N, C-alpha and C positions, 0 to 999 in steps of 0.2 A: 637742217640748221635750226637750232632752238633759240628762241627769244627769251631774254630775261627781262622781267618787268621790274623797274626800280622806281620807287616813289621819290621824286626830287622836290616835293613840295615842302616849303619851309614851315607850313602851318600843320604839321602832322600832329593831331591831338591823341592819336592812338598809339600805344606801344605794342599792340597786337600785330602779328605778321599779316601781310596781305592774304586774302583768301583766293587769289588768282589760281586758276586751274593749271596744274603742271602736267605735261604729258607723261603717261606712264611708260617706262622703258620696257617693261615686261607685258604690255598689253597684248592680248591675242589679235591676230589679223582678222579682218572681217571679210566675208565671202558674199558674192552675188550668185544666186542659184536659180535654175528653172526646173520645175517639176512637171512632168507629163502626167496628166490625169487619164482615168480610164475612158472618159468621153472625148479624149483627143485635145482637150484644152491645155494651155500652158500657163502655169502659175509662177510668177517671179517674186522672189524674196531675198532678204539678207539675213545673215547670222554669223556669229563667231564660233558656232558649233553646228555645222550642217547636219551631222548625223543625228543629234539630239533633236534638232528642229524638225527633221524629216519624220522622226518617230512621233513628235507631237502632232504633226499634220496627220499622220495615219490614225492617231487616236482622236482626231477631230477636236484637238485643243488648239488654242491660239487663233490663227486666221480663220475668220468666219467663212471664207471661200470654200473650205474643205468640209463644211457642213452638208454641202450639196454636191461636191465634186470629190471623188475618191482618188487620192494620189497613187500613181503606179510606180514611177521611178524618177530618180534624179537624171536629168538629161543635159544640164549645162552647169558649169562651175567657173567662177573667176575668183581668184584669190589676191592676197596682198593689198586689200583695201583698208582704209581707216573707216570708222563708222560714218563719217561724213561723205566720203567718196563713194562708199557702197550705196548709200541712200541716193546720191546723185545718179550713179549708174543704174540703180534699180528704176528710178524715175525714167531715164532715157530708154531703157529696154521696154518698160510698160507703154511707151508711146509708139512702139513698133507695131506693124501689122503682124498677123499670125504667120504670114508667109515670110516676112523679114526675120521674125524670131526663129523660124525653122532654118533659115540660112545661117543664122548666128550659131545654131547648135553644131553645124559642121565647120565652123570657122576655127582659125588658129587661136582665137581668144578663149576657146572652150578647154579648160584644164583637164576635163574628162578625156578628151581626145588624146592628149599627151600621155595620160595614164595607161590607155589601152595599147599604145604603140610600143 
């Protein structure tokens, strides 16, 4: 449901339209992903283009984490997030222990598991 902001103030001195942000109908969905590194560590991130972002990580661009950890493969993917919900989910996952993250990799929420089946 989209909210419409209407200025009902009687003292509107400006004839300019409001600069309120309108949600873009064609905006790309955001993804939460986990990458397995060669040292066994798991990196959690968000992107609206996971393939492009993974390539950036391989090239050691972007996240500083990959300056000392080599990305091996994408092991977890959640889709259909907004930028905000992806950031919130990323934070939740980053609070998990390594063992809990490994359990998450095998869960039904991992979109990569659905692609393999």
